[in-house]
RODO-2510 file (C-alpha; in nm, 4 decimals, decimal comma):
residues 79
     n   res          X          Y          Z
     1     x     0,0057    -0,0066     0,0073
     2     x     0,2926     0,2327     0,0326
     3     x     0,3362     0,2584    -0,3384
     4     x    -0,0375     0,3292    -0,3734
     5     x     0,0053     0,6088    -0,1190
     6     x     0,2859     0,7531    -0,3149
     7     x     0,0636     0,7629    -0,6351
     8     x     0,1980     0,4495    -0,7760
     9     x    -0,1343     0,2610    -0,7768
    10     x    -0,5010     0,3440    -0,7836
    11     x    -0,7188     0,3221    -0,4661
    12     x    -1,0104     0,3614    -0,7097
    13     x    -1,0412     0,2671    -1,0743
    14     x    -1,0964     0,6311    -1,1701
    15     x    -0,7581     0,7336    -1,0192
    16     x    -0,4386     0,8031    -1,2130
    17     x    -0,0924     0,6272    -1,1732
    18     x     0,2421     0,7978    -1,1262
    19     x     0,4730     0,5563    -1,3032
    20     x     0,7895     0,7310    -1,1662
    21     x     0,7221     0,6061    -0,8130
    22     x     0,8276     0,2552    -0,6906
    23     x     1,0447     0,0540    -0,4649
    24     x     1,3604    -0,1191    -0,6149
    25     x     1,6594    -0,3038    -0,4872
    26     x     1,4533    -0,4535    -0,2024
    27     x     1,6154    -0,6888     0,0419
    28     x     1,4496    -1,0345     0,0392
    29     x     1,3329    -1,2621     0,3108
    30     x     1,6434    -1,4238     0,4700
    31     x     1,8975    -1,1697     0,3217
    32     x     2,1749    -1,0657     0,5660
    33     x     2,1404    -0,7039     0,6432
    34     x     2,3124    -0,4594     0,8816
    35     x     2,3029    -0,0961     0,9634
    36     x     2,5034    -0,0113     0,6491
    37     x     2,2508    -0,1976     0,4142
    38     x     1,9441    -0,0468     0,2649
    39     x     1,6274    -0,2495     0,2816
    40     x     1,4903    -0,0885    -0,0366
    41     x     1,5406     0,2132    -0,2705
    42     x     1,2359     0,4350    -0,2541
    43     x     1,1533     0,6410    -0,5676
    44     x     0,8956     0,9106    -0,4634
    45     x     0,7796     1,2347    -0,6101
    46     x     0,8233     1,4399    -0,3024
    47     x     1,0162     1,4263     0,0157
    48     x     0,6986     1,3985     0,2208
    49     x     0,5884     1,0956     0,0232
    50     x     0,9337     0,9458     0,0610
    51     x     0,9175     0,9907     0,4426
    52     x     0,5788     0,8201     0,4504
    53     x     0,7012     0,5239     0,2454
    54     x     1,0083     0,4916     0,4576
    55     x     0,7898     0,4844     0,7701
    56     x     0,5810     0,2130     0,6111
    57     x     0,8823    -0,0027     0,5225
    58     x     1,0143     0,0213     0,8752
    59     x     0,6719    -0,0866     1,0252
    60     x     0,6427    -0,3749     0,7871
    61     x     0,9923    -0,5157     0,8434
    62     x     1,1377    -0,7174     1,1395
    63     x     1,5117    -0,7523     1,1690
    64     x     1,6517    -1,0132     1,3923
    65     x     1,9692    -1,2317     1,4513
    66     x     1,8157    -1,5508     1,3320
    67     x     1,7359    -1,6403     0,9738
    68     x     1,3443    -1,6791     0,9141
    69     x     1,1953    -2,0086     0,8378
    70     x     1,1492    -2,0749     0,4715
    71     x     0,7893    -2,0979     0,3520
    72     x     0,6692    -2,2683     0,0357
    73     x     0,6186    -2,0642    -0,2738
    74     x     0,2852    -2,2276    -0,3282
    75     x     0,0791    -2,2165    -0,0091
    76     x    -0,2066    -2,4338    -0,1210
    77     x    -0,3570    -2,5691    -0,4390
    78     x    -0,7239    -2,5069    -0,5025
    79     x    -0,9040    -2,7348    -0,7516
***
């Protein structure tokens, strides 16, 4: 939802999309990170939108000393 709040998605079908905003170079689940590593590069139209997206990333990510348990790519098959 952070990309939508930056204008990179439509909360309603009638809305417009700013194709210049996005996240790139995102750390993946299980990647080793430290204080010198970025979790993602945020491309935002304004400083305020960048700050909002950075706060959303910080709220969504948990960093710990142990590697997370791997989860299957396919959760469940529905026939």
